C-alpha positions in Angstrom: -1.7 25.7 17.3 -5.0 24.1 16.3 -6.5 21.2 18.2 -5.3 19.0 15.2 -1.7 19.9 16.0 -0.2 17.7 18.7 3.3 18.3 19.8 4.4 16.4 23.0 7.9 15.8 24.4 9.4 12.4 23.6 12.6 10.6 24.3 15.5 10.9 24.4 15.3 14.6 25.3 12.6 17.2 26.0 10.7 18.4 22.9 12.7 16.2 20.7 9.7 14.4 19.1 8.0 16.3 16.3 4.4 15.2 15.8 1.6 16.8 13.9 -1.9 15.6 13.0 -3.2 17.4 10.0 -6.7 17.2 8.5 -6.9 17.2 4.7 -9.3 19.9 3.4 -8.8 22.1 6.5 -5.1 22.2 7.5 -3.8 21.6 4.0 -5.3 21.1 0.5 -8.0 23.5 1.6 -9.4 24.0 -1.9 -9.8 20.3 -2.6 -13.4 19.3 -2.3 -12.6 15.6 -2.3 -10.2 16.1 0.6 -13.0 18.0 2.5 -15.4 15.1 1.9 -13.0 12.3 2.8 -11.7 13.9 6.0 -8.3 12.1 5.9 -5.7 12.7 8.6 -2.0 12.9 7.6 0.7 12.7 10.2 4.1 14.3 10.4 6.6 12.5 12.7 10.1 13.6 13.2 13.2 14.4 15.3 13.5 18.1 16.1 17.2 17.8 16.8 18.1 16.4 13.4 15.3 18.2 11.5 14.2 14.9 9.8 10.6 13.9 9.4 8.4 11.2 7.9 5.0 11.8 6.3 2.3 9.2 7.1 -0.1 8.7 4.3 0.8 11.7 2.1 -2.2 12.4 -0.1 -4.0 15.4 -1.5 -1.8 18.5 -1.2 1.7 17.0 -1.2 3.3 20.4 -1.9 1.4 21.8 1.0 2.7 19.1 3.3 6.3 19.7 2.3 5.7 23.4 2.8 4.4 22.8 6.4 7.5 20.8 7.1 9.8 23.6 5.8 7.9 26.2 7.8 8.6 24.1 10.9 12.3 23.8 10.0 11.9 20.1 9.1 12.9 18.1 6.0 11.0 15.1 4.6 13.3 12.0 4.6 10.6 9.3 4.0 7.0 8.3 4.0 5.0 5.7 5.8 1.9 4.1 4.2 -0.8 2.6 6.3 -2.4 0.9 3.3 -2.9 1.1 -0.5 -6.2 3.0 -0.8 -6.0 6.2 -3.0 -7.2 8.5 -0.2 -4.1 7.5 1.7 -1.4 7.1 -0.9 -2.9 8.6 -4.1 -4.4 7.2 -7.2 -7.8 6.9 -8.8 -10.6 7.4 -6.2 -13.9 6.5 -8.0 -12.8 8.6 -11.0 -11.1 11.4 -9.1 -7.4 11.7 -9.2 -5.8 12.0 -5.8 -2.3 13.3 -5.5 0.0 11.0 -3.3 3.3 9.3 -3.1 3.9 9.6 -6.9 3.9 13.3 -6.5 6.1 13.1 -3.3 8.7 11.1 -5.2 8.7 13.7 -8.0 9.7 16.3 -5.5 11.9 14.4 -3.0 13.4 11.0 -3.7 12.7 9.4 -0.4 12.0 5.8 0.7 8.3 4.9 1.0 7.8 2.3 3.7 5.0 -0.2 3.1 4.0 -3.6 4.6 5.3 -6.4 2.3 1.8 -7.8 1.7 0.7 -4.4 0.5 3.5 -3.5 -1.9 1.8 -4.9 -5.1 -1.4 -3.2 -4.2 0.4 0.2 -3.7 2.1 -0.2 -7.0 -1.3 -0.8 -8.7 -3.0 2.1 -6.9 -0.3 4.7 -7.4 1.7 3.7 -10.5 5.0 4.0 -8.6 7.6 1.3 -9.3 8.1 -1.5 -6.7 11.7 -0.5 -6.5 10.6 2.8 -5.0 9.0 1.1 -2.0 10.7 -0.4 1.0 8.8 -3.5 2.1 8.6 -4.5 5.8 7.2 -7.2 8.1 5.4 -6.6 11.3 7.5 -5.4 14.3 10.1 -3.8 12.0 11.3 -0.4 13.3 11.9 2.6 11.1 13.9 5.4 12.7 13.7 9.1 11.9 16.6 10.7 13.5 16.7 9.0 16.9 12.9 8.5 17.1 11.8 4.8 16.6 8.6 4.0 14.8 7.4 0.4 15.3 5.4 -1.1 12.4 2.4 -3.3 13.4 0.9 -5.5 10.7 -2.9 -5.3 11.1 -4.6 -7.0 8.1 -8.3 -6.9 7.8 -9.1 -3.6 6.0 -6.5 -4.6 3.4 -3.9 -7.5 3.4 -1.0 -5.2 4.4 -2.6 -2.6 6.5 -0.2 -1.5 9.2 -0.3 0.8 12.3 2.6 2.8 13.7 3.6 3.0 17.3 5.7 6.0 18.3 6.2 7.4 21.8 2.8 6.4 23.3 0.8 7.1 20.1 -0.8 4.6 17.7 -1.3 5.9 14.2 -3.9 3.4 13.0 -4.9 4.3 9.5 -8.2 2.6 8.6 -7.7 -0.3 11.0 -9.3 1.4 14.0 -11.3 4.6 14.5 -12.5 6.1 17.7 -15.9 4.8 16.5 -15.9 1.6 14.5 -13.2 0.2 12.3 -12.2 -0.1 8.7 -14.4 -1.7 6.1 -13.7 -5.4 5.3 -15.9 -5.6 2.1 -13.5 -3.9 -0.2 -10.9 -5.7 -2.4 -8.4 -7.4 0.0 -10.6 -7.0 3.0 -11.0 -9.9 5.4 -13.4 -9.7 8.4 -11.7 -12.6 10.2 -8.3 -11.0 9.9 -9.8 -7.7 11.2 -11.1 -9.4 14.3 -7.6 -10.9 14.9 -6.0 -7.5 14.4 -8.2 -5.8 16.9 -8.3 -8.5 19.5 -4.9 -10.0 19.2 -2.4 -7.9 17.3 -3.4 -4.6 19.0 -4.1 -6.2 22.3 -0.6 -5.4 23.5 -1.1 -1.7 23.0 -1.5 -0.2 26.5 -4.7 1.6 27.5 -2.9 4.9 27.9 -1.6 4.9 24.3 -3.3 7.6 22.3 -5.1 6.4 19.2 -4.8 8.6 16.1 -7.1 7.4 13.3 -6.9 7.8 9.5 -10.1 9.8 9.3 -12.1 12.2 11.4 -15.1 9.9 11.8 -15.9 11.1 15.4 -16.3 14.3 17.3 -12.8 14.1 18.7 -9.6 13.6 16.6 -7.9 11.3 19.1 -8.6 9.3 22.3 -6.8 6.8 24.5 -7.0 3.2 23.6 -8.6 2.6 27.0 -11.4 5.0 26.2 -11.7 3.5 22.7 -11.9 0.0 24.1 -14.6 1.1 26.5 -16.7 3.1 24.1 -16.2 1.7 20.5 -18.8 -0.9 19.7 -16.4 -3.2 17.9 -14.9 -4.1 21.2 -18.3 -5.2 22.5 -18.3 -8.1 20.1 -16.7 -10.7 22.4 -16.4 -13.8 20.2 -15.5 -14.5 16.6 -19.1 -15.7 16.1 -20.5 -12.4 17.2 -18.0 -10.6 15.0 -18.8 -12.6 11.9 -22.5 -12.2 12.5 -22.0 -8.5 12.1 -19.1 -8.2 9.7 -18.9 -11.5 7.8 -19.6 -11.5 4.1 
């Protein structure tokens, strides 16, 4: 097992939770230079007992991801999208075509779970039909086997950015990194919403929850929320005025 593979027991029984953190360009899509440059994480979340799994942000080597699941005795039954950017769901990335959910749906007709405010953006980015997406609101729960995944709406990086809480883990996409947070100057970004997401919407996430980001932008691939709150400079900005002075347009 590499240090990018995390497999920890989860309820309701020992070793039931299936969880893997995979780095694009290293653990899969190894010949894709864009994947190597973008250092995206993709997550596999599932129920070992039923053999069902979800892929979080399937981009770059979709066939590789499905192959990893098969090798682990798992089957893809759906996808979760943190936000619409092509390096997370596929599409045109500054002139480079990135494989994503469109390719996944060609191979396996599974539901793709997005935040409702993000659906139109995902359609534009990927070319998939809106009918192929399942739109959610914050606090919805998606189950894979008996494993619940809670969807947390965290706008700021994009209007419908969402994080996923599963068994003491927060898969945060580009909302929060171990060092810094997602940009707010791209289309759909909003620095005021990002401040609210970090200080209010994610405030209920306990310190012992482990943060799993959307990119490897730090030396470590994960850290507890307590450590992140203590060491990430974005949490040192104590007031909206301080935040907007740094991140406001």
